[in-house]
ROLUMKE-819108 format. One record per residue (C-alpha): residue number from 1; residue in three letters; x, y, z. Coordinates in steps of 0.05 Angstrom, whole numbers, plus 5000, padded with zeros to 4 digits. Layout:
residues N
 pos code   xx   yy   zz
 NUM  ALA    X    Y    Z
...
END
This chain:
residues 136
 pos code   xx   yy   zz
   1  MET 8289 7029 8890
   2  SER 8318 6995 8951
   3  MET 8297 6926 8974
   4  ALA 8250 6928 9034
   5  ASN 8220 6877 9082
   6  ASP 8155 6914 9091
   7  MET 8113 6971 9063
   8  GLU 8071 7027 9092
   9  VAL 7997 7012 9081
  10  SER 7940 7062 9090
  11  LEU 7867 7040 9084
  12  ARG 7820 7100 9080
  13  PRO 7745 7105 9073
  14  PRO 7716 7176 9064
  15  THR 7704 7183 9139
  16  GLY 7776 7174 9163
  17  THR 7830 7122 9168
  18  LEU 7813 7048 9178
  19  PHE 7886 7025 9180
  20  ASP 7954 7058 9177
  21  GLY 8015 7016 9189
  22  ARG 8069 6969 9163
  23  ALA 8054 6904 9126
  24  SER 8097 6851 9092
  25  ALA 8041 6828 9044
  26  LEU 7973 6850 9020
  27  ARG 7919 6808 8985
  28  ALA 7855 6835 8953
  29  VAL 7811 6827 8892
  30  ALA 7811 6873 8831
  31  GLN 7763 6874 8772
  32  ASP 7806 6823 8736
  33  GLY 7817 6775 8796
  34  ALA 7853 6764 8861
  35  PHE 7924 6790 8870
  36  GLY 7978 6798 8922
  37  ILE 8030 6852 8935
  38  LEU 8097 6845 8969
  39  PRO 8141 6905 8990
  40  ASN 8184 6904 8927
  41  HIS 8127 6895 8878
  42  MET 8126 6942 8818
  43  ASP 8086 7006 8823
  44  PHE 8014 7003 8798
  45  VAL 7942 7026 8805
  46  THR 7881 6981 8805
  47  ALA 7806 6986 8819
  48  LEU 7782 6940 8874
  49  VAL 7716 6904 8878
  50  PRO 7679 6888 8943
  51  CYS 7723 6835 8976
  52  VAL 7762 6813 9036
  53  LEU 7829 6851 9039
  54  THR 7882 6817 9082
  55  LEU 7947 6845 9108
  56  GLN 8005 6805 9135
  57  LEU 8030 6855 9186
  58  ALA 8104 6869 9200
  59  ASP 8098 6834 9268
  60  GLY 8073 6769 9235
  61  SER 7999 6777 9253
  62  GLU 7943 6784 9202
  63  ALA 7892 6840 9194
  64  ILE 7827 6826 9156
  65  PHE 7782 6878 9126
  66  GLY 7716 6875 9089
  67  ILE 7716 6929 9037
  68  ASP 7670 6958 8985
  69  ALA 7693 6983 8917
  70  GLY 7757 7024 8919
  71  LEU 7823 7043 8888
  72  LEU 7892 7017 8906
  73  VAL 7956 7056 8890
  74  LYS 8024 7024 8901
  75  LYS 8083 7072 8895
  76  GLY 8152 7054 8922
  77  HIS 8143 7022 8990
  78  SER 8076 7056 9002
  79  VAL 8006 7029 8987
  80  THR 7945 7073 8993
  81  VAL 7876 7040 8989
  82  THR 7816 7085 8985
  83  VAL 7748 7051 8993
  84  LEU 7676 7072 8994
  85  ARG 7664 7031 9057
  86  GLY 7705 6985 9100
  87  VAL 7706 6948 9166
  88  ARG 7759 6910 9204
  89  GLY 7745 6840 9230
  90  GLY 7781 6794 9278
  91  ASP 7774 6732 9234
  92  LEU 7737 6710 9171
  93  GLY 7681 6679 9211
  94  SER 7663 6743 9247
  95  LEU 7677 6789 9188
  96  GLN 7615 6769 9150
  97  GLY 7569 6789 9207
  98  ILE 7606 6854 9218
  99  VAL 7603 6872 9144
 100  GLU 7529 6857 9138
 101  ALA 7511 6897 9200
 102  LYS 7556 6957 9185
 103  PHE 7540 6961 9110
 104  VAL 7464 6956 9123
 105  GLU 7471 7012 9175
 106  MET 7510 7054 9124
 107  ASP 7458 7040 9070
 108  ASP 7403 7064 9116
 109  GLU 7441 7128 9132
 110  GLU 7454 7140 9057
 111  ARG 7380 7127 9041
 112  GLN 7359 7178 9095
 113  ALA 7409 7229 9069
 114  ARG 7384 7220 8997
 115  SER 7312 7227 9020
 116  ALA 7328 7291 9058
 117  PHE 7366 7319 8998
 118  SER 7307 7303 8952
 119  ARG 7259 7340 8998
 120  LEU 7306 7399 9000
 121  GLU 7313 7399 8925
 122  ALA 7237 7395 8915
 123  ASN 7228 7453 8963
 124  VAL 7279 7496 8924
 125  VAL 7244 7480 8858
 126  ARG 7177 7497 8888
 127  ARG 7203 7564 8913
 128  PHE 7233 7582 8845
 129  ALA 7166 7565 8813
 130  GLU 7132 7612 8862
 131  LEU 7181 7668 8842
 132  ARG 7163 7661 8769
 133  ARG 7088 7670 8780
 134  PRO 7064 7739 8763
 135  ARG 7042 7781 8822
 136  LEU 6975 7815 8819
END
């Protein structure tokens, strides 16, 4: 593998792409602790825990993300991070408020979806029960 100064990083929740660009370093937290990745790091896969993921971008700036559980795959000069939920913040101070507001909103939407699914499931079961009754 050739030596590189940066790597292609993609951060993807189920709803789309949160970040897609070049970075010179990545820091996050896995189940066994915090770690960092540089462009020429060996290939690996790890499960992420809810944490702050930071990227040192190729232009020298920093990008900060609050993420929920996910999976990180490093292969060559490409890193793909898939997460259940994620938000981008401007700095650590504002990130906490953004994470709390966005994740609470997502929890409410998930709760409503589960409730609607439960009602639908109960209705299907009730209709099947009606089909099994003998007709007079």
